C-alpha positions in Angstrom: -47.7 -128.1 112.5 -51.1 -126.6 112.0 -52.5 -126.9 108.5 -52.5 -123.1 107.9 -49.4 -122.3 110.0 -46.8 -120.1 108.2 -43.4 -119.5 109.7 -41.8 -116.1 109.2 -38.2 -116.5 110.1 -35.3 -114.1 109.5 -31.8 -115.0 108.6 -30.7 -115.0 112.2 -33.5 -117.4 113.2 -35.7 -114.7 114.9 -39.3 -114.2 113.9 -39.9 -111.2 111.7 -42.5 -108.5 112.3 -44.1 -109.2 109.0 -47.5 -107.6 109.8 -45.9 -104.3 110.6 -44.4 -104.0 107.1 -47.3 -105.7 105.3 -48.2 -104.0 102.0 -45.2 -101.7 101.6 -42.2 -102.5 99.5 -39.4 -102.5 102.1 -36.3 -101.1 100.6 -33.5 -103.5 100.7 -35.5 -106.7 101.3 -37.2 -109.3 99.2 -39.3 -112.2 100.5 -38.7 -115.8 99.6 -41.5 -118.3 100.1 -40.2 -121.9 100.3 -43.0 -124.4 100.2 -43.6 -128.2 100.0 -46.4 -129.5 97.9 -47.3 -133.0 98.9 -49.2 -133.6 95.6 -46.1 -133.1 93.6 -43.6 -134.2 96.3 -41.2 -131.4 95.8 -39.9 -128.2 97.5 -40.1 -125.0 95.5 -39.3 -121.3 96.1 -40.9 -118.1 94.9 -39.7 -114.6 95.4 -41.8 -111.5 96.2 -41.2 -107.8 96.7 -43.4 -107.4 99.7 -44.3 -109.3 102.8 -48.1 -109.2 102.2 -47.9 -110.9 98.8 -45.5 -113.5 100.2 -47.8 -114.3 103.1 -50.9 -114.6 100.7 -49.0 -116.9 98.4 -47.7 -119.1 101.3 -51.3 -119.4 102.6 -52.5 -120.6 99.2 -49.8 -123.2 98.9 -50.9 -125.0 102.1 -53.7 -127.2 100.9 -53.0 -130.5 102.7 -51.9 -131.4 106.3 -48.5 -132.5 104.9 -47.9 -129.2 103.1 -45.8 -126.4 104.6 -44.5 -122.9 103.7 -41.9 -120.6 105.1 -41.5 -116.9 104.4 -37.9 -115.5 104.7 -37.0 -111.9 104.5 -33.7 -111.7 102.5 -31.6 -108.5 102.2 -31.0 -107.4 98.7 -27.4 -107.1 97.6 -26.3 -104.4 95.1 -25.1 -105.7 91.8 -21.5 -105.4 91.0 -20.5 -103.2 88.0 -18.0 -104.8 85.8 -14.9 -102.7 85.1 
């Protein structure tokens, strides 16, 4: 994997058209960035409201050839109201 490669993969495994939505808050989606930091040796996840912020964060997390980051678009679910 290229040092600066970011994978944008949807829930069904297809690549997302992230650049088309970049910068706008897509109603009904949030963006999860899962990344591996080789300095700390652990995988972490951060959540963002828009694709552009998620991509920028993912790019910043790749500092070493062993680091990686994946941006996933996740549909929002409505909260249940307790009766």
